[in-house]
VOVEX-612237 format. One line per field, with one value per residue (C-alpha): residue in three letters; x, y, z; residue number from 1. Coordinates in Angstrom, 3 decimals, padded with zeros to 6 digits. Example, Ala and Ser with C-alpha at 12.3 -4.5 7.8 and 13.67 -1.06 7.14 Angstrom:
<recs>
type	Ala,Ser .
x	012.300,013.670 .
y	-004.500,-001.060 .
z	007.800,007.140 .
seq	1,2 .
</recs>
This chain:
<recs>
type	Met,Thr,Ala,Pro,Ala,Leu,Asp,Leu,His,Asp,Ser,Asp,Ala,Ser,Gln,Val,Leu,Arg,Arg,Val,Phe,Gly,Tyr,Asp,Glu,Phe,Arg,Glu,Gly,Gln,Gly,Glu,Ile,Ile,Glu,His,Val,Val,Ala,Gly,Gly,Asp,Ala,Leu,Val,Leu,Met,Pro,Thr,Gly,Gly,Gly,Lys,Ser,Leu,Cys,Tyr,Gln,Ile,Pro,Ala,Leu,Val,Arg,Arg,Gly,Thr,Gly,Val,Val,Val,Ser,Pro,Leu,Ile,Ala,Leu,Met,Gln,Asp,Gln,Val,Asp,Ala,Leu,Arg,Ala,Leu,Gly,Val,Arg,Ala,Asp,Phe,Leu,Asn,Ser,Ser,Leu,Asp,Tyr,Asp,Gln,Gln,Arg,Val,Val,Glu,Ala,Thr,Phe,Arg,Ala,Gly,Glu,Leu,Asp,Leu,Leu,Tyr,Leu,Ala,Pro,Glu,Arg,Leu,Arg,Leu,Glu,Ser,Thr,Gln,Lys,Leu,Leu,Asp,Gly,Gly,Asp,Ile,Ala,Leu,Phe,Ala,Ile,Asp,Glu,Ala,His,Cys,Val,Ser,Gln,Trp,Gly,His,Asp,Phe,Arg,Pro,Asp,Tyr,Leu,Ala,Leu,Ser,Ala,Leu,His,Glu,Arg,Trp,Pro,Asp,Val,Pro,Arg,Ile,Ala,Leu,Thr,Ala,Thr,Ala,Thr,Pro,Ala,Thr,His,Gln,Glu,Ile,Ala,Gly,Arg,Leu,Arg,Leu,Glu,Asp,Ala,Arg,His,Phe,Val,Ala,Ser,Phe,Asp,Arg,Pro,Asn,Ile,Gln,Tyr,Arg,Ile,Thr,Pro,Lys,Thr,Glu,Pro,Arg,Arg,Gln,Leu,Leu,Glu,Leu,Leu,Arg,Thr,Glu,His,Ala,Gly,Asp,Ala,Gly,Ile,Val,Tyr,Cys,Leu,Ser,Arg,Ser,Ser,Val,Glu,Lys,Ile,Ala,Glu,Phe,Leu,Val,Ala,Asn,Gly,Ile,Pro,Ala,Leu,Pro,Tyr,His,Ala,Gly,Leu,Asp,Ala,Gly,Thr,Arg,Ala,Ala,Asn,Gln,Ala,Arg,Phe,Leu,Arg,Glu,Asp,Gly,Val,Val,Ile,Val,Ala,Thr,Ile,Ala,Phe,Gly,Met,Gly,Ile,Asp,Lys,Pro,Asp,Val,Arg,Phe,Val,Ala,His,Leu,Asp,Leu,Pro,Lys,Ser,Val,Glu,Gly,Tyr,Tyr,Gln,Glu,Thr,Gly,Arg,Ala,Gly,Arg,Asp,Gly,Leu,Pro,Ser,Thr,Ala,Trp,Leu,Ala,Tyr,Gly,Leu,Gln,Asp,Val,Val,Gln,Leu,Arg,Lys,Leu,Val,Glu,Thr,Pro,Gly,Gly,Arg,Ser,Gly,Pro,Val,Gly,Arg,Glu,Glu,His,Asp,Gly,Asp,Asp,Ala,His,Arg,Arg,Arg,Gln,Gly,Arg,His,Leu,Asp,Ser,Met,Leu,Ala,Leu,Cys,Glu,Thr,Val,Glu,Cys,Arg,Arg,Val,Gln,Leu,Leu,Ala,Tyr,Phe,Gly,Gln,Glu,Gly,Lys,Pro,Cys,Gly,Asn,Cys,Asp,Thr,Cys,Leu,Thr,Pro,Pro,Glu,Ser,Trp,Asp,Gly,Thr,Ile,Ala,Ala,Gln,Lys,Val,Leu,Ser,Ala,Val,Tyr,Arg,Leu,Asp,Arg,Glu,Arg,Arg,Gln,Arg,Phe,Gly,Ala,Gly,His,Val,Ile,Asp,Ile,Leu,Met,Gly,Lys,Lys,Thr,Pro,Lys,Val,Ile,Gln,Phe,Asp,His,Asp,Gly,Leu,Thr,Val,Phe,Gly,Val,Gly,Ala,Asp,Leu,Ser,Ala,Asn,Glu,Trp,Arg,Gly,Val,Val,Arg,Gln,Leu,Leu,Ala,Arg,Gly,Leu,Leu,Ala,Val,Glu,Pro,Asp,His,Gly,Thr,Leu,Ala,Leu,Thr,Asp,Gly,Ser,Ala,Ser,Val,Leu,Arg,Arg,Glu,Arg,Glu,Val,Pro,Met,Arg,Arg,Glu,Pro,Glu,Arg,Thr,Pro,Lys,Ala,Lys,Leu,Ala,Lys,Ala,Ala,Lys,Ala,Ala,Ala,Ala,Glu,Leu,Pro,Glu,Glu,Ala,Ala,Pro,Val,Phe,Glu,Lys,Leu,Arg,Ala,Trp,Arg,Ala,Ala,Ser,Ala,Lys,Glu,Gln,Gly,Val,Pro,Pro,Tyr,Val,Val,Phe,His,Asp,Lys,Thr,Leu,Arg,Glu,Ile,Ala,Thr,Val,Arg,Pro,Ser,Ser,Leu,Glu,Glu,Leu,Ser,Thr,Val,Asn,Gly,Val,Gly,Glu,Asn,Lys,Leu,Ala,Lys,Tyr,Gly,Gln,Gln,Ile,Leu,Asp,Thr,Leu,Ala,Glu .
x	000.000,002.998,004.976,008.603,010.840,012.850,016.423,016.424,019.318,021.282,018.948,018.127,014.729,015.573,016.701,013.489,011.462,013.137,013.448,010.057,007.763,009.512,009.877,013.037,012.221,009.920,007.002,007.197,007.409,007.637,011.409,011.540,008.706,010.217,013.665,012.145,010.189,013.078,015.160,012.526,010.594,006.834,004.954,001.539,001.046,-001.635,-001.462,-004.177,-005.650,-003.418,-000.444,001.391,000.623,000.954,004.610,005.321,004.821,005.377,008.968,010.008,008.432,010.633,013.796,013.434,013.832,010.582,006.987,005.074,001.637,-000.988,-004.290,-006.877,-010.586,-012.244,-011.604,-013.335,-010.391,-007.513,-007.461,-006.932,-004.270,-002.433,-002.827,-001.244,001.753,002.217,002.277,005.334,007.036,006.261,005.394,002.050,-000.973,-003.951,-005.824,-009.562,-012.876,-012.857,-010.230,-011.141,-009.303,-006.641,-005.908,-005.560,-003.082,-000.942,-000.760,000.097,002.862,004.282,004.360,006.072,008.670,009.536,008.429,006.034,006.944,003.468,000.491,-002.910,-005.308,-008.671,-008.684,-011.203,-008.900,-005.923,-007.879,-008.069,-005.632,-004.936,-003.770,-001.635,000.037,000.660,002.405,004.424,005.798,007.091,009.346,007.412,009.023,006.363,002.685,000.862,-002.574,-004.299,-007.376,-006.412,-009.285,-011.515,-010.351,-012.049,-015.223,-017.049,-015.692,-017.676,-016.052,-015.727,-014.790,-014.875,-012.266,-009.702,-009.753,-008.015,-005.015,-003.606,-002.457,-000.029,002.799,002.279,002.601,005.279,007.121,010.085,008.067,007.619,004.074,002.916,-000.677,-001.952,-005.058,-006.182,-008.829,-008.161,-008.948,-006.522,-008.935,-009.190,-005.412,-004.998,-007.703,-005.928,-002.634,-004.249,-006.325,-003.456,-000.905,001.164,001.660,005.420,005.554,006.825,003.910,004.051,001.350,001.332,-000.811,-004.386,-004.630,-005.579,-004.882,-005.943,-009.529,-011.933,-014.486,-017.934,-021.140,-024.184,-027.787,-029.991,-032.802,-033.287,-030.570,-030.973,-030.798,-027.887,-025.958,-026.618,-025.445,-022.218,-021.496,-022.313,-020.574,-017.499,-017.034,-018.260,-016.744,-015.092,-015.185,-016.833,-018.780,-022.209,-023.138,-026.741,-028.003,-030.658,-030.694,-033.837,-032.116,-029.131,-031.350,-033.355,-030.326,-028.495,-031.575,-031.898,-028.266,-028.513,-031.707,-029.710,-026.876,-024.392,-023.013,-023.978,-024.203,-025.787,-023.984,-025.532,-025.777,-029.229,-027.844,-026.684,-022.944,-022.558,-024.143,-022.091,-018.871,-019.722,-020.614,-017.481,-015.360,-016.850,-016.195,-012.578,-011.834,-013.677,-013.073,-015.774,-018.137,-020.085,-020.951,-023.979,-023.651,-024.346,-021.352,-021.126,-018.907,-015.460,-013.152,-009.839,-010.834,-007.538,-008.800,-006.543,-008.557,-011.832,-012.389,-015.352,-017.183,-020.723,-022.947,-026.702,-027.296,-025.493,-022.773,-023.148,-019.636,-016.630,-014.573,-016.999,-017.102,-013.316,-012.877,-015.450,-014.273,-010.699,-011.488,-011.287,-007.997,-005.696,-003.393,-002.915,-004.769,-007.533,-010.801,-014.109,-015.814,-019.395,-022.202,-025.826,-027.145,-030.558,-032.970,-034.406,-030.911,-030.547,-034.035,-033.471,-030.086,-031.163,-034.048,-031.666,-029.348,-032.168,-033.887,-032.886,-030.982,-034.059,-034.326,-037.789,-038.857,-037.193,-033.721,-031.300,-029.506,-026.135,-027.629,-029.488,-026.297,-024.508,-027.257,-027.084,-023.302,-023.577,-026.212,-024.118,-021.143,-023.265,-024.596,-021.079,-020.168,-023.229,-022.569,-019.080,-020.433,-023.069,-020.463,-018.436,-021.518,-022.524,-019.113,-018.423,-014.682,-012.425,-013.753,-010.250,-009.133,-012.158,-011.652,-008.002,-008.871,-011.221,-008.232,-006.128,-004.107,-003.668,-004.285,-004.463,-007.318,-006.835,-008.334,-009.736,-013.033,-016.420,-016.174,-012.804,-013.797,-017.294,-017.406,-020.905,-022.372,-022.977,-026.114,-027.693,-030.365,-031.276,-034.750,-035.504,-034.387,-036.663,-039.626,-039.062,-038.514,-041.559,-043.741,-042.482,-042.973,-046.562,-047.520,-046.002,-046.943,-050.188,-051.736,-049.919,-049.052,-045.852,-045.351,-042.595,-040.566,-042.815,-045.902,-043.986,-042.721,-046.255,-047.440,-044.595,-045.236,-048.972,-050.068,-053.629,-053.051,-055.752,-053.628,-053.204,-056.952,-057.800,-055.845,-056.779,-053.094,-053.931,-054.989,-051.510,-049.697,-046.771,-048.976,-047.595,-044.667,-042.175,-043.382,-040.041,-038.206,-038.857,-039.659,-036.111,-034.642,-036.797,-035.668,-032.108,-032.908,-034.484,-031.615,-029.020,-030.930,-031.046,-027.358,-026.441,-028.669,-030.990,-033.847,-034.367,-036.187,-038.594,-037.522,-040.895,-042.626,-039.912,-041.561,-039.680,-039.018,-037.093,-033.760,-031.944,-030.223,-033.451,-034.249,-031.105,-032.111,-035.725,-034.521,-032.183,-029.144,-027.517,-026.977,-027.411,-025.255,-026.296,-024.890,-026.520,-025.675,-024.693,-027.695,-025.864,-022.532,-020.223,-019.689,-016.708,-014.792,-015.605,-014.998,-011.607,-009.649,-011.722,-010.775,-007.147,-006.103,-006.858,-005.191,-001.927,-001.563,-000.045,-002.501,-000.352,-000.043,-003.805,-004.379,-001.249,-002.591,-005.931,-004.084,-002.111,-005.333,-006.869,-003.779,-003.915,-007.627,-007.021,-004.017,-005.898,-008.905,-006.671,-005.118,-008.394,-007.069,-008.112,-006.445,-004.584,-002.776,-001.081,-000.273,-001.818,-003.136,-000.351,002.292,000.541,000.321,004.061,004.750,002.440,004.231,007.834,007.323,010.313,011.886,013.841,013.459,016.183,014.256,011.021,012.672,013.103,009.338,007.766,005.816,007.831,009.763,011.906,009.103,006.706,009.463,010.235,006.567,005.108,008.048,008.117,004.309,004.372,007.107,005.137,001.991,003.918,005.401,001.901 .
y	000.000,002.332,004.153,003.311,005.226,008.191,008.195,011.343,010.328,013.370,015.714,019.110,020.803,022.758,019.611,017.819,020.791,020.531,016.756,015.709,018.681,020.262,023.823,025.902,028.098,028.246,030.617,033.410,031.999,028.321,027.982,029.396,027.157,024.038,024.775,025.200,021.908,019.949,021.076,019.583,022.715,022.976,025.390,026.985,028.126,030.543,030.672,031.281,028.490,028.031,029.447,026.111,024.880,021.179,021.533,022.910,019.424,017.190,018.291,017.989,014.511,013.557,015.116,013.881,010.248,008.308,008.781,012.040,011.479,013.852,014.448,015.283,015.893,014.235,010.613,011.171,013.331,011.234,009.000,011.960,013.477,010.159,009.688,013.099,012.226,008.815,010.435,012.355,009.157,009.784,006.700,007.775,005.934,006.350,004.488,005.037,003.197,002.836,000.054,-003.549,-005.639,-006.985,-003.568,-002.047,-004.747,-004.090,-000.358,-001.042,-003.481,-000.975,001.694,-000.585,-001.515,002.172,002.151,005.107,008.772,010.047,008.426,010.174,009.631,011.080,012.632,010.052,007.220,008.799,008.710,004.878,003.091,000.557,003.383,004.909,001.540,001.218,004.601,003.587,000.705,002.905,005.905,009.210,012.139,014.702,015.249,017.594,018.846,020.104,022.372,023.263,025.773,022.697,022.834,026.216,025.453,028.504,028.228,027.366,023.932,022.718,019.023,017.667,014.993,017.739,018.613,015.308,016.266,018.291,014.945,014.252,016.065,014.091,010.670,011.626,014.592,014.456,014.514,017.989,019.169,021.549,022.820,024.587,026.576,029.013,030.671,032.354,035.703,036.815,035.342,031.993,031.975,032.158,029.547,027.088,027.655,027.092,024.040,022.295,023.416,025.220,028.452,027.841,026.849,029.276,031.030,031.854,034.188,034.837,037.427,036.238,038.160,036.150,038.723,036.353,036.207,038.931,039.520,040.603,041.071,041.933,042.852,039.775,040.282,037.054,034.818,031.903,034.158,036.097,032.882,031.515,034.781,034.656,031.088,031.633,034.969,034.581,030.936,028.813,025.341,026.144,024.076,025.867,025.621,027.130,027.369,027.415,027.366,024.642,021.151,021.991,024.975,022.784,020.287,022.948,024.989,021.867,020.845,024.377,024.451,021.005,022.076,025.015,022.878,023.194,019.944,020.381,017.959,018.357,017.731,017.905,015.838,014.512,012.515,008.976,008.489,006.722,009.578,012.190,010.272,009.756,013.427,014.602,012.207,013.508,017.094,016.311,014.037,015.649,019.038,021.696,020.201,022.555,021.293,022.858,022.328,023.276,024.078,020.300,020.342,021.724,021.479,020.120,020.192,020.207,020.851,023.647,024.758,025.858,029.080,030.433,030.116,031.527,032.084,032.287,032.784,034.960,033.102,033.285,034.601,036.170,033.096,030.835,033.151,033.365,029.605,028.857,031.473,030.315,027.096,029.127,029.685,027.494,027.398,031.169,031.910,034.566,033.385,034.848,034.927,036.014,036.535,037.510,039.318,040.729,041.840,038.374,037.025,039.567,038.866,035.097,035.182,037.779,035.451,032.503,034.496,035.701,032.312,030.377,027.113,025.044,023.254,022.211,022.189,023.986,025.389,025.685,028.927,027.580,026.359,029.638,031.628,029.390,029.971,033.720,033.756,031.673,033.998,037.056,035.448,034.546,038.099,039.526,037.132,038.214,041.917,041.538,039.699,042.367,045.109,043.433,043.323,046.926,048.604,051.282,050.734,048.021,044.548,043.122,045.787,045.039,041.274,041.523,043.877,041.223,038.886,041.598,042.496,045.705,046.059,048.675,049.155,046.260,047.475,043.956,043.866,045.273,048.303,049.243,048.578,050.116,052.263,052.508,055.877,056.893,058.927,060.495,057.992,059.641,060.811,057.493,055.679,057.892,057.049,053.292,053.531,055.788,053.255,050.426,052.596,053.498,049.917,048.681,051.453,052.813,049.634,046.986,045.286,044.100,043.267,042.216,044.421,043.955,045.324,048.268,049.165,048.945,051.423,053.850,053.682,054.234,050.909,049.945,046.212,043.910,043.610,047.390,047.910,045.008,046.600,050.233,051.055,053.544,055.782,055.922,059.273,057.524,056.081,057.205,059.259,057.093,057.457,059.047,055.689,052.427,049.158,047.938,051.091,050.718,047.101,048.397,050.913,048.256,045.869,048.421,049.353,045.674,045.294,048.156,047.019,050.027,047.593,044.117,040.984,039.418,035.726,033.979,035.691,037.556,040.927,044.211,045.862,048.897,048.610,050.721,052.525,053.448,056.354,058.320,058.237,059.218,062.118,063.246,062.761,060.392,060.532,057.361,057.323,054.519,052.596,052.970,050.255,051.308,051.095,048.647,047.020,047.201,043.481,043.970,045.756,043.180,040.213,041.478,039.858,036.669,036.221,037.228,033.589,032.896,036.139,035.139,032.336,033.453,032.951,030.325,028.358,028.025,025.007,023.344,023.819,022.240,019.304,018.809,018.993,016.275,014.087,014.747,013.847,010.535,009.718,010.592,008.497,005.527,005.770,006.590,009.852,013.524,015.373,017.739,014.736,014.319,018.042,021.366,023.728,026.147,023.566,022.684,026.395,026.781,023.669,024.964,028.328,027.061,024.035,022.013,019.675,017.418,015.793,018.078,021.194,019.739,019.149,022.921,023.561,024.331,021.326,018.697,016.706,013.607,011.078,012.876,013.498,009.774,008.786,011.375,013.131,011.233,011.293,015.086,015.421,013.124,015.201,018.397,016.811,016.152 .
z	000.000,000.270,-002.405,-003.166,-000.782,-001.989,-000.755,001.367,003.596,004.765,002.815,004.292,004.061,000.888,-000.888,000.105,-001.178,-004.584,-004.931,-003.553,-004.165,-007.138,-005.793,-005.668,-002.691,000.305,000.520,003.046,006.576,005.618,005.906,009.442,010.668,009.117,010.545,014.029,013.907,012.366,015.352,017.684,018.651,019.192,016.912,016.562,012.960,011.752,007.979,005.356,003.260,000.238,002.128,002.214,005.743,004.887,003.856,007.335,008.805,005.759,005.176,008.864,008.891,005.919,007.359,010.964,011.922,012.285,011.139,011.210,012.786,011.375,013.176,010.515,011.250,008.255,007.320,003.967,002.837,004.127,001.042,-001.301,000.975,001.060,-002.725,-003.306,-001.117,-002.695,-006.129,-004.878,-003.708,-000.036,002.041,003.468,004.831,007.156,009.857,009.979,009.929,006.128,006.426,007.058,009.666,007.291,005.750,009.213,010.274,007.173,007.941,011.578,010.616,008.118,010.815,013.346,010.732,010.296,006.647,006.803,006.427,007.358,009.095,009.133,012.045,013.050,016.563,017.830,016.783,018.514,021.778,021.656,023.960,021.175,018.875,021.603,022.232,018.488,018.461,021.537,019.477,016.667,016.144,015.932,014.125,015.114,015.802,013.420,014.505,011.375,011.499,015.078,015.380,015.924,019.560,020.054,021.992,020.671,017.142,014.016,013.602,017.218,017.549,021.148,020.326,019.722,023.418,024.227,022.068,024.957,026.402,023.518,025.256,028.473,026.839,024.285,025.888,023.511,020.269,018.753,018.060,015.353,015.367,012.262,011.323,008.657,010.838,014.161,015.721,018.458,021.043,019.218,018.829,022.600,023.129,020.804,022.614,026.018,025.138,023.341,025.955,023.375,025.350,025.410,021.742,019.152,017.458,013.749,012.423,008.684,006.940,006.449,003.204,000.113,-002.620,-005.412,-004.069,-005.173,-002.392,-003.585,-001.585,-003.655,-002.741,-002.965,-005.463,-007.425,-005.951,-008.367,-011.405,-009.891,-009.214,-012.689,-014.259,-012.208,-013.286,-016.944,-017.459,-015.257,-014.306,-017.182,-016.860,-013.521,-010.347,-007.438,-004.190,-003.490,000.201,001.485,005.081,004.725,003.269,001.315,-000.347,-001.233,-003.045,-004.887,-006.008,-007.236,-009.252,-010.636,-011.802,-013.413,-015.210,-016.604,-017.928,-015.052,-013.558,-009.897,-006.974,-003.512,-000.221,003.249,006.420,005.477,002.551,003.234,003.695,000.340,-001.616,000.224,-000.434,-004.111,-004.663,-002.887,-004.938,-008.203,-007.143,-006.272,-009.233,-012.143,-013.736,-013.718,-011.118,-008.820,-005.331,-003.602,000.137,003.705,005.908,006.530,003.421,003.015,006.027,004.812,001.134,-000.751,-004.295,-005.578,-008.625,-006.970,-008.903,-006.940,-003.641,-003.629,-000.595,-001.128,002.595,005.113,007.082,010.873,011.512,009.818,010.800,008.972,005.968,005.780,006.177,003.472,000.965,001.579,-000.289,-003.502,-005.282,-003.213,-006.256,-006.038,-009.284,-009.413,-007.836,-006.657,-003.247,-003.965,-001.437,-002.077,000.989,001.820,004.515,005.109,005.886,008.678,010.073,010.008,011.740,014.290,015.190,015.554,017.806,020.055,020.334,023.488,023.043,022.276,025.625,026.723,030.360,033.292,032.717,035.613,036.350,035.178,031.892,031.479,032.028,029.533,026.968,027.516,027.128,023.962,022.493,023.304,021.581,018.551,018.520,018.394,015.566,013.591,014.271,012.775,009.732,009.165,009.518,006.766,004.532,005.145,005.000,002.418,002.918,001.437,002.295,002.590,005.064,007.270,006.972,008.011,010.877,012.268,012.568,014.196,011.093,009.117,005.418,002.681,000.182,-002.202,-005.479,-005.935,-004.032,-004.971,-002.673,-004.181,-007.803,-007.606,-004.459,-002.976,-002.078,001.507,002.224,005.301,006.281,009.590,008.537,006.823,009.985,012.117,009.881,010.274,014.032,014.430,012.612,014.827,017.931,017.049,016.241,019.501,021.946,020.493,019.107,021.211,017.918,016.268,012.596,010.239,007.920,004.884,006.641,008.140,004.655,003.213,005.879,005.149,001.390,001.881,000.400,001.312,001.401,002.868,006.021,006.364,005.958,008.336,011.200,010.303,009.859,007.125,010.016,011.552,011.328,009.608,006.851,003.481,004.850,002.963,-000.618,-001.536,-001.445,-003.289,-001.511,-002.246,-000.738,002.381,002.732,002.643,005.389,007.626,006.904,007.955,011.104,012.060,011.210,013.572,016.414,016.059,015.400,016.833,015.694,018.180,018.122,018.406,015.493,013.580,014.195,014.565,017.926,019.150,020.956,023.531,020.676,018.871,021.216,020.332,016.654,017.353,019.538,016.728,018.937,016.463,012.724,010.648,007.493,005.167,002.264,-001.150,-003.653,-007.192,-009.523,-011.765,-011.025,-014.058,-014.657,-016.934,-014.198,-011.510,-013.796,-014.941,-012.105,-012.229,-015.873,-015.345,-014.926,-018.569,-019.638,-017.897,-020.426,-023.757,-026.608,-028.303,-025.031,-024.434,-026.724,-025.313,-021.786,-022.777,-024.364,-021.143,-019.091,-021.277,-020.756,-017.003,-016.817,-018.595,-016.404,-013.198,-014.230,-014.962,-011.484,-009.683,-008.212,-008.529,-011.449,-009.091,-007.602,-010.993,-011.459,-010.438,-013.112,-012.209,-013.130,-016.411,-017.284,-016.808,-018.890,-021.681,-021.652,-021.409,-023.730,-022.374,-024.913,-022.538,-019.138,-017.812,-018.880,-017.498,-014.117,-013.656,-013.740,-010.352,-009.085,-010.957,-008.370,-008.915,-008.570,-010.901,-013.423,-013.529,-013.653,-016.040,-017.700,-020.997,-021.269,-020.985,-023.598,-025.926,-025.377,-026.156,-029.279,-030.603 .
seq	1,2,3,4,5,6,7,8,9,10,11,12,13,14,15,16,17,18,19,20,21,22,23,24,25,26,27,28,29,30,31,32,33,34,35,36,37,38,39,40,41,42,43,44,45,46,47,48,49,50,51,52,53,54,55,56,57,58,59,60,61,62,63,64,65,66,67,68,69,70,71,72,73,74,75,76,77,78,79,80,81,82,83,84,85,86,87,88,89,90,91,92,93,94,95,96,97,98,99,100,101,102,103,104,105,106,107,108,109,110,111,112,113,114,115,116,117,118,119,120,121,122,123,124,125,126,127,128,129,130,131,132,133,134,135,136,137,138,139,140,141,142,143,144,145,146,147,148,149,150,151,152,153,154,155,156,157,158,159,160,161,162,163,164,165,166,167,168,169,170,171,172,173,174,175,176,177,178,179,180,181,182,183,184,185,186,187,188,189,190,191,192,193,194,195,196,197,198,199,200,201,202,203,204,205,206,207,208,209,210,211,212,213,214,215,216,217,218,219,220,221,222,223,224,225,226,227,228,229,230,231,232,233,234,235,236,237,238,239,240,241,242,243,244,245,246,247,248,249,250,251,252,253,254,255,256,257,258,259,260,261,262,263,264,265,266,267,268,269,270,271,272,273,274,275,276,277,278,279,280,281,282,283,284,285,286,287,288,289,290,291,292,293,294,295,296,297,298,299,300,301,302,303,304,305,306,307,308,309,310,311,312,313,314,315,316,317,318,319,320,321,322,323,324,325,326,327,328,329,330,331,332,333,334,335,336,337,338,339,340,341,342,343,344,345,346,347,348,349,350,351,352,353,354,355,356,357,358,359,360,361,362,363,364,365,366,367,368,369,370,371,372,373,374,375,376,377,378,379,380,381,382,383,384,385,386,387,388,389,390,391,392,393,394,395,396,397,398,399,400,401,402,403,404,405,406,407,408,409,410,411,412,413,414,415,416,417,418,419,420,421,422,423,424,425,426,427,428,429,430,431,432,433,434,435,436,437,438,439,440,441,442,443,444,445,446,447,448,449,450,451,452,453,454,455,456,457,458,459,460,461,462,463,464,465,466,467,468,469,470,471,472,473,474,475,476,477,478,479,480,481,482,483,484,485,486,487,488,489,490,491,492,493,494,495,496,497,498,499,500,501,502,503,504,505,506,507,508,509,510,511,512,513,514,515,516,517,518,519,520,521,522,523,524,525,526,527,528,529,530,531,532,533,534,535,536,537,538,539,540,541,542,543,544,545,546,547,548,549,550,551,552,553,554,555,556,557,558,559,560,561,562,563,564,565,566,567,568,569,570,571,572,573,574,575,576,577,578,579,580,581,582,583,584,585,586,587,588,589,590,591,592,593,594,595,596,597,598,599,600,601,602,603,604,605,606,607,608,609,610,611,612,613,614,615,616,617,618,619,620,621,622 .
</recs>
């Protein structure tokens, strides 16, 4: 089950980088981290998705004596991670529930014999005494804890089994540990360090900026049509992920895309395990497949050529948003993070935040306090997400600030490319708040946003007439704005906490901050979206990947992709395991005529040169 061993005896980290992975130099920060871990030091690494985190433990595992043990949260992805390493000539394997008894025994024997460079384990398996005894019987080079934010109890991907990983240092005190994550605020950073007992480790914090991703948040009008337009005009034939909050939405959007000629597959926890695995495998192993999913999909996804991530519902936190959008453009090529955002998103999530934890029957004081603390934390997460949506400043600057880092206006997000206008919405805000006040205080009634807007616009709907709301003093005072503009006003008031959503019925209510607006003690500047976003300007960066390729190299690149697809299918591995698009682009541009020339291309290591080199030269010769 293992690949033939590369002779790396007496190699240093730079030699391993070139010979195994095919790269001439480390990315920023990698070399220092690797040197520290090779020397036996513990490390906590915060580095963005696509920043090269995996090399930070893979290379030390190859340089140090013994086997690197990698804790990975999803067994469904271990096979592809191991396939990718084997394609490089690395002796890698995994132990998880997908193996039968005989397969498991073979892996265990290989580990004991010292014939594995890397062994992948799920955190729940590492907790088993049998697994710990197995590791006692071998030689461990290091422990790598991937997706370390899973240890954060209030994070968006909390995994209880990660809490037990703090015991690694007690049982194996001389084995270095490296914990890695792509998502951590300063508070989460400290929580990871404390829970994994890595306070004394060396901490490496890279920039969270992903300059190749274009962040775009657009008003939600007709989300299906908007999504289809994005895919057809900017990402035709591209692989991508579409996130929805509910399972029902996932199914409906996938069906809609398929009906419109786009190869799309659903993924959510309600599907049986076989269907989920098959859909994930197709997404990873075929070009141009779109996966429509809940947040149950994505952690650890290693597909480098995801060209877009689209959200049809508002994420609950900036951490979740960043983690999900980070699955785009892992290869460093231009990609799009697109979010459709509207009033109903704000109402729905405000309701969720304000609704108690769902317990029935009496709730003890301790549980009640815990619920309150959790809701407050969720409220802060949502406030930050809404602030990102409503900002008139650079999205990237605000995103980096959330993670405690500074940035400059990027010129590659919607607010930089098509700056929104800011207008004085104080009077409009007073009209909305006055309507809510009069319904609540004068009539002892509460209604949702749609009915409040009808009253302001002077619409005599059956509901308005039924409740005699055409007699209110605020009836018709808002005829100067359209229904869409009023929805924007209500949305921004909710986003800033100047309006609240009553959790049981979703009706509007005043907050402590409402009074200062009604008394004219506070101004309310608001964001006005451009009437029409210039698509050509926004799409320019998304299409830049194709433009980077010289015109004469484009057909060569497509020929190489076809060869790669056939080779990957024959081996039963994803195409990126053979070569990344970035490597094929360089080959198509350089057009090497010998194995020696091919060996200088980034991403072509010794093992891949020996395995695929002549096939590539033959393909180029055609």
